N, C-alpha and C positions, 0 to 999 in steps of 0.2 A: 546726125543725132537720131533722126527718125529711123534710118537704116540700122543703127546700133540697137535701138529699142526693139525693133522687129526681131533682130537676131537674138536678143536676150529672151524675148517672149517665146520665140520658136524653140530655143534650147530648153527653156523651162517646161514648156508643154510637152516636148519630146521626152524628156527624162521622166516626167510624171506619168506619161503613157506607158513607159517601160517599167514603172513600178518603183522608181527611185526618187529621192528628194535631193535637191542640190541647192547650192548657193553660188552664184556667179560672181567671181571676184575679179575686179579690173587689174590687169597687169600690163606692162609695156607691150607684150605681144598678144594681147587678147584677154580672154576670161578663163579663169581656172575653176574646174569643178571640184568642190570640197566633199569629202567623205569622212566617216568616223575615223578611219586610220590617219588621214591627212590632217585632220583637226588635232588629234592627240599627238601626232608627230610634231606639229608646230608649237603646240601649247606646252608640252611636257618639259622641254629643256628650260624655257624662260620661267616656267612655274617653279621648278626646282631651284633655279638660280635665284629667283626672288625670295624663295623660302630660306635660302642660306643667308640672304641679306636680313631677313626677319630674325633668324636665329642670332645673327651678329647683333642686331638691335636689342634683342632680349638679354643677351649677355652684357651688353653695354649698360642697359637699364639696371641690371642686377648689381653692377659695380657702382654706378654713379648715385644710386639712391641712398648709398651710405656716406656720400660726400657731405661736408659740413653745410653747404648751401641748401641741399635737399633736406637735411635733418632739421635745419633751423627754419627754412621757409617751406613748410609742408605743402603749401598751395602749389608749388612747382610739380608735385606728383599728380595733382588733379589736372594740371595743364598738359601732362604728357600725352594721353590719348587724343585730345582735340588737335594738338599741334602735329603729332604724327599722322593723325587722320586727315590733315589738310591735303595730303597727297591724293586722297580719294576725292576731296572736294575740288581740287585744282588740277594737279598733274594728270590724274586718270581721266578727268573730264576733258582736259586738253588732248590727251592721247586719243580719246574716242572721237573728238571733233576732227582731228587731223587724219585719223584712220578713215573716217567716213569721207572726208574730202579727197583722200588719195584713191579710195575705192570707187568713188563716183565721178572721177575725172577732173575735179577742180584743180588738182596739182599738175595737170597736163600743160597748163599755161604758166610759164615761169613768172610772169608779172603777178598773176593771181596767187601763186605759191608764196612769193615774197611778202605780199600784203597779208596773206593768211598767217604766216609765221610771225611777223613783227606785231600785228595787232593782237594775236593770241597771247604772245609774251607780255605785252603791255597790260592786257586784261588781267592775267593772273597776278601781276605785281600789285595792281590796285586791290584786287580781292584779298591777296595775302596780307597786305598792310592793314586793311580795315578789320579783317577777321582775326588777325593776330592780336590786335588790341582788344577786340571784343571778347576773345577767348579768355584773356587774362581777367577781364572784368567779370565774366560769368564764373570763372573759377573762384574769384574772391567772394562773389555773392553766394555761391553754393557752400563754400566753407563757412561763411557767416551763418547761413540758415542751419547748417548741421551742428552749430554750436562751437565752432572753432573761433578763438579770439584772434583778431587781426591786429598786426602792428603796422603803424604808418610807414616805418622804414622798409617794410617788406613790399609794399604796394609798388613803389617805383621800380625796384629790381624785377619784380614779376612782370610788369607791363612792358618795360624796355626789353627784357629778355625775350618775351613772346613776340614782339614786333620784329626784332632783329632776326630771330629764328625763322619766322614765317617768311620774311622777305628773302633772306639768303637761300633758304631751302627751295623756295619757289623759283628763284632765278636759276639755280644750278639744275634742278630737276626738269624745269621747262626746256632748257637747252638740250639736256640729255634726251627728253622725249621726242623733240623735233628730229634729232639725229637718228633715233631708232626708227621713226616712221619713214623718213626719207631713205634710210638704208634698207629697210624691209621692202619697200616698193621697188627699189632698184634691183634687188636680187629675186623678186617674184614671190615673196612670202606675204601672206595676208597680215597687214599691220594690226588688225583687230585681235589676232591671236597672240601677239608678242609684245605690243607696245605697252599695255598696262602692266604686265608682270615685270618687264624690264624697268619701267619707270619707277616701280615700287621697290626694285631690288636694293637700291641704295637709299631710297627715300626715308625709311624708318631710321636707319643707323645715322644718316647724315643729319636728320632733324634732331635726333637725340644728342648727337655730338655737339651740334651748334648750340642747342639749348643748354647742355651741361657746361660747355666752354664759356658761353656768353654770360650765363648767370654766375658762374664762379668768378669771372673777371669783374663783373659789376658788383658782386658781393663785397669785394675789397673796398669799394668806394660807396658803401651803403650809407655813410653819413653825409655824402655830398648830394643833397636832395635836388639841386638844380640840374644835375647831369642827366637824370632819367627823363624829365619832360623835354629836354633838349634833343635827346636821341629820338624820341617819338615824333617830335615836331619835324626833325630833318626828313624822316622817311615819309611823313604825310605831305611835306612840301614838294615831294617828287610826283605826287598824284596828278597835278595838271599836265606834266610832261607825258605821263603814261596815257592820259585821256587823249591828248593830241595825237599820239601814235596810233591809238586804238581806232580813231576816227577814219582811218584808211578803209576800214571794212564796216559797212552798214550792219551786217549780221552780228558783228562783235559789239557794236554800240547797242544793238537791241538786247544782247545778253547782259551788257553792262547796266542797262536800265531795268531789266526784268528778272535777271538771274540771281538776285541776292537772296531771295527767300530759301531756295534749296540749300545753299552753303551755310546760311545762318542756322536753319533748323538742324542741319547735319552737325554743325558745331555744338549746338545745345545737346543733341543726343550723345555725341562723343564726350561732352563735359560731364554728363550724368554717369557715363562709363568711367570717366576719370575720377569721379567722386568715389565710386565703388572700388576702383583700383587703389586709391589713396587709403580708404578705410581698411581694406583687406590687408594692406601692408603694415600700416601704422597701428591699427587696433587689434587685428587678428594675428599680427606678427607672422604673416605668411610671406616670406621673402621670395619663394618660388614664383609668386604672382608676377614679379617683375620680369622674369625670364620668359614665361609663356604668353603673356598678354600680347606683345607685338606679333608673335607667331600666329596665334588664333585669330586676332583681328585682321592681320595682314592677309592671311590665306582666304578668309571669307570675303574681304574687300576685293582682292585680286580676281577671284573666280567670278563673283557676281558682276564685276566691271567688264570682264571679257564677254560675258553673256549679253549685257546691255549693249555693249559696243557692236556685237554681231547682229543682234536683233534690230538695232537702229540702222545699221548698214542695209540689212534685208529690207526694211521698210522704205528707205530712201531709194533702193534699187528697183523695187517692184510696186511702189505705190506713191501717193502724193500726200503731203501733210493733211490731216483731218480725215483721210479715207483709209480705213483698215482693210487689208486683204480678206478674202472670204474665209480663209482658215483661221483668222484672228478676230472675228467679229465680236465674240463674247468678251466682256470686260472681266468676268470672273471665270476663267477657264477651268475645266476639269483637271485636277492634278495628274490624272493618268495621261491625258493628252499632252500636258506640259512635259512629262518625263518619259513617256512610253510610246509616243507616236513615231511615224517615219519622217515627219517634217524635219528640216535641217536644224531649226531652233531647238527642237526636242532632242535631236542627236547630240548637239553641242552641250545641252544641259546634262545629258547622261555622261558625256566625256568628263565634264567638270566635276560631277558627283563621283565618278570613278576615281578621280585623282585625289580626293580628300584623304582617305585613310592611308593609302601608300605614302602620300606626301607627308602627312603628319608623323607616321612611323619613322620615316627618314629623318625628319627634323628632330624628333625625340631622341633618336640614336645619336645624332650630331651633338645635341645638348648634353647627353650622357657622357659622350667622349670628351667634350671640352670642359664641362662643368661637373667633374667627377664627384664633388662633394654633395651635389644635389641628388637626393634619393628619389627614384621614380619606381614605385611599386606597381604590381600588376593591377590592383584594384583602381588606383588613380588612372592608370593608362586606359582601362576600359571606360571609366567615366569620361575621360578626356576625349577619347575617340567618338563616343556617342554624342557628346556635346558639340564637337566640331562638325560632325555629319549633320546634326539637327540644325546648327547655325546656317550651314551652306544650303541645306534643303529649303529652309524658310526663306532665305534671301533670294534664291533662284525663282521660287514661286512668286514672291513679292515683285521681283523684277518683271516677270511676264505680265502681271496685272498693271504695274505702274507704267511700263513702256506703252501699253495699249491706251491707257487713260491719257497720258501726256501727248501721244501722237494724235489722238482724237481731238485734243484741244489745240491743235495746230502749233504745238511746241516741240522743241528739239529734245529727244530723249537723252542724247549724250550730255547735255548741259543740265537737265533737270532731274534725271533719275539717279545718276551715279552718286551725287552727294547724299541724297536721302538714304540710299541703300548702304553706302559705306559707313555713314553715321549710325544707322540701325545695326550694321554688322559690328561696330565697336561696342555698342550697348549690349547686344546679345552676347558677343564673345566674352566681354568682361564679366557679365552677369553669370553666364554659364560656367566660366572658368572659376569664378569665386565659389559657385555652388559645388563644383567638382572638388575643390580643396576642402570645403566644409563637410561634404559627404564622406570624403576619404578620411578626414580626421574623426568624424563621428563613428564610422564603422571600424576604424583601427582601434579606437578606444574601447568600443564594445567588444571586439574580438580579444583585446588584451585582458579585459575584465573577465570574459568567459574563460580564457585560458588560465587566468589566476585562480578562479574558483575551482577549476578541474584539478589543480595541483593539490595533492593530499599533504596535509601537514606532516612533517617528519617527527621522529621520536623526540621526546623532551630531552 
């Protein structure tokens, strides 16, 4: 272990003396030196793949929000962003923890690997069950505060649908994430670069499909009030089993005790985004909001999760919890150093920013091809791209600040930062997107009136 650490330090110092920045990534045959080109090569395909999953989720959302259950129980629309955002709270956090474990050598021991996998899966099932019910309650409260009249028959369907969706999506995506991390490590690719995008590739569309399917089925039995508490009770009765499995790992038990605040606050942030999403669709009658919201929120969450995962791995590789490296001592870094320096974390931030506009243009083109009835004019596209770039820029800078603060407090950035940032990404993305539609509508009306005034009246 000492010899490995000496080799790591020697390589790090040697490359710094030659004027390069590097990040040493553990692989079966040693350590891999990462560069701008290698990062973008590894990130690009999973990023585009996950974007296609988000486009699919947006198209699904555009279809299902016309279903009877969504038209009748409008609170389900408020529930969409927090439930879809659970992948940021749970699966992306899981991907980051496992990527860090793989890159720091914990997975080299098969026994440790098995304990890490089973205890992490049990942890996210507990979190999904609790947060799923809490998200439904928050959606009901927000709708009440906003003046929406609640019906008692809707509450059971909403709560049961939310718990089932959160549980089933967490189980499927958790297994998928584990397979991705193990596969990436086996073929020598840094899991930090691909685990979070691939985990989210199917996350949005699966969560939406489960929510739509479950709520539609339960809606048929809306008069059988006893059914919905029974469903919730069943999933909560499994929690002691998950706790027993999670106890295999002391670090997971610590997260289970102290890791609730980030995912709960993230759920609140996403729920406020859900309220904006709901009001924009139902009151402003902007149906395109359903198509673009999963894409904007998903891209922001994916990119910032990659950055957090990479910076966390960097800190675990070159420092100890509570001790920041010399180049990261400031808790409020200069934005120029965050995005323009030669350090590896700054290089990866530039790569992620570089991917925003080409990625969104690709996703917009896909949406235009598949959903031909949806009109995308040039003015809206400009607003949309500016909003998307601003969202990711803000998230990446917040990530740099938050990771340093969390590390300084002897906490794990993987578990504490990503939920906050993906929740903030949902709120920023939904707010910016709603603003884009409103600005586009305002300027379109203004231009139409101007053109009407310019037309001279014809002869009587």
